[in-house]
C-alpha positions in Angstrom: 5.6 -44.5 -4.2 4.4 -44.2 -0.8 7.5 -44.9 0.1 9.1 -42.6 -2.5 7.1 -39.1 -0.2 8.3 -40.9 3.2 11.5 -40.3 2.2 11.0 -36.7 1.5 9.1 -35.9 4.3 11.7 -33.3 6.6 13.0 -34.9 9.8 12.7 -33.0 12.8 14.4 -34.6 15.4 17.7 -37.1 14.7 18.1 -39.6 17.5 22.3 -39.2 17.7 24.3 -35.6 17.5 26.3 -34.4 14.3 29.9 -34.6 15.6 31.0 -31.2 15.2 34.6 -30.9 15.8 34.2 -26.8 17.2 37.2 -26.5 19.1 38.5 -23.8 17.1 35.8 -21.4 16.9 35.0 -17.7 18.4 31.9 -18.2 20.3 33.0 -18.8 24.1 29.4 -20.0 25.0 29.9 -24.1 24.5 28.8 -25.5 27.1 30.1 -29.4 28.3 26.3 -29.6 29.7 24.6 -29.9 26.0 26.2 -33.2 25.6 23.7 -34.9 26.6 20.5 -33.1 25.3 17.7 -35.2 23.0 15.8 -33.1 20.1 12.3 -33.4 20.4 11.1 -30.7 17.8 10.0 -27.3 16.6 7.4 -26.7 18.5 6.3 -24.5 21.7 8.5 -26.2 25.0 10.7 -28.3 22.6 14.1 -28.9 21.7 15.1 -28.6 17.9 18.0 -31.0 16.2 21.9 -30.1 16.9 23.3 -29.1 13.3 26.5 -29.0 12.7 27.1 -26.2 10.2 30.1 -23.5 8.9 29.7 -19.8 10.3 30.8 -16.6 8.2 34.6 -17.5 9.8 35.0 -20.7 8.5 34.7 -22.5 11.3 31.8 -25.2 12.9 29.3 -24.2 14.8 27.0 -26.3 16.4 23.3 -24.9 18.6 23.8 -27.0 21.4 26.8 -25.1 21.9 24.9 -22.0 23.3 23.4 -24.3 25.6 23.3 -21.9 28.7 22.4 -18.9 27.1 19.0 -18.1 24.9 19.1 -18.4 21.4 17.6 -16.2 18.9 17.0 -18.6 15.3 16.6 -16.4 12.8 16.3 -18.3 9.2 17.0 -15.4 6.2 17.7 -16.0 3.0 20.2 -13.5 1.5 17.6 -12.7 -1.8 14.7 -11.4 0.6 14.5 -7.9 1.3 12.7 -8.0 5.1 16.1 -10.3 6.2 18.0 -7.9 4.8 16.4 -5.1 6.8 16.0 -7.0 9.7 19.7 -7.4 9.8 20.6 -4.2 10.4 19.2 -4.5 13.1 21.1 -6.7 14.6 23.6 -5.6 17.0 21.7 -3.1 18.8 19.8 -6.3 20.0 22.8 -8.1 20.9 24.4 -5.1 22.6 20.8 -4.5 24.5 20.5 -7.6 25.9 24.2 -9.0 26.0 23.9 -8.8 30.3 21.9 -11.6 29.9 24.1 -13.7 27.4 22.2 -13.8 24.4 23.3 -15.2 21.3 21.5 -13.7 17.2 21.9 -16.7 15.5 21.6 -16.4 11.5 20.8 -19.3 9.8 20.7 -18.9 5.6 19.7 -21.7 3.7 19.8 -19.8 0.7 22.0 -17.1 -0.5 21.3 -13.8 -2.6 20.5 -16.2 -6.0 18.9 -18.9 -4.0 21.8 -21.1 -4.8 23.4 -23.0 -1.1 25.5 -20.7 0.8 28.9 -20.8 1.9 31.4 -19.1 4.5 32.0 -16.7 1.9 28.7 -15.8 1.6 27.9 -15.9 5.4 31.1 -13.6 5.6 29.6 -10.8 3.2 26.1 -10.7 4.7 27.6 -10.5 8.2 29.6 -6.7 6.5 27.0 -6.1 4.2 23.8 -5.9 6.3 25.0 -6.3 9.6 25.4 -2.5 11.2 29.4 -2.3 11.7 28.9 0.7 14.0 27.1 -1.9 16.3 29.4 -4.3 16.2 32.6 -2.5 16.1 33.3 -2.1 19.8 31.8 -5.3 21.1 34.2 -8.3 21.8 34.6 -11.1 18.6 32.6 -13.8 20.5 29.4 -10.9 20.6 29.1 -11.0 17.1 26.1 -12.8 16.1 27.0 -15.9 14.2 25.9 -16.4 10.6 25.7 -19.6 9.1 25.4 -21.0 6.4 23.2 -23.7 6.4 24.2 -26.2 3.5 22.0 -29.2 5.2 18.5 -27.4 5.4 18.2 -27.8 8.6 16.1 -24.3 8.6 13.6 -25.9 6.1 12.6 -27.5 9.0 11.8 -24.5 10.8 10.0 -22.7 7.5 10.7 -23.2 3.7 8.4 -20.2 2.4 8.2 -17.8 4.9 11.4 -15.6 5.6 12.3 -13.8 7.6 10.9 -16.8 10.2 12.8 -16.3 14.1 12.3 -19.1 17.1 13.3 -17.5 20.2 15.3 -20.5 22.5 15.6 -20.5 26.5 18.2 -21.2 28.0 17.8 -25.1 27.7 17.5 -25.0 23.7 13.9 -25.2 24.3 11.5 -23.4 21.4 10.2 -20.2 23.6 7.9 -18.4 20.5 8.1 -17.8 17.1 9.3 -13.9 17.2 7.4 -11.4 14.8 10.5 -9.5 12.3 10.9 -6.4 13.2 13.7 -5.2 15.1 11.2 -3.1 17.6 8.5 -6.0 18.2 11.9 -8.5 18.7 12.8 -6.1 21.4 9.4 -6.1 23.2 9.5 -9.7 23.1 13.2 -10.0 24.6 11.7 -7.7 26.9 8.9 -9.1 28.4 11.4 -12.5 28.3 14.5 -11.1 30.1 11.6 -9.2 32.9 12.3 -5.8 31.1 8.8 -4.8 30.6 7.8 -1.2 32.9 4.0 -2.5 32.5 
């Protein structure tokens, strides 16, 4: 019985990085310095483990390919109304902080009916919920990655509270858990990037 319980415990760190041949994806943020990164966990100051998942284009994407850029990891689900509302502001947030290299990554462990997500779901999410007029003038690699998390990597962050957002620094260490409204997120980002006028 004890062995069964241990086998079901979430694994927060990974001794080795997942193989992810992502040379063909559209996200230009890849940094070769990420090759030697070690995962620690999901607490403040720790580096989450890497993942290799499919995005809305059907391409493999890894978290560590964004080393060198600050990253928002937004764990959402397709059925979550607050997640849908939050998605409408992603384009505005991307635009406001694109000069800082911010990557806004939405990670989905479940689709609209609580089923495992697919790249097709991620594509529908991008088209239906991310406000298109905010994204149309951005280059393709500035549009936020939408990740189909079939391996449930994000369940180590949350299994019950959606959306749940983490801000990672340029070394992909957890800075903080972000609030879940667009205005509050931008207030926190202003503080992080030193833009707060107070």
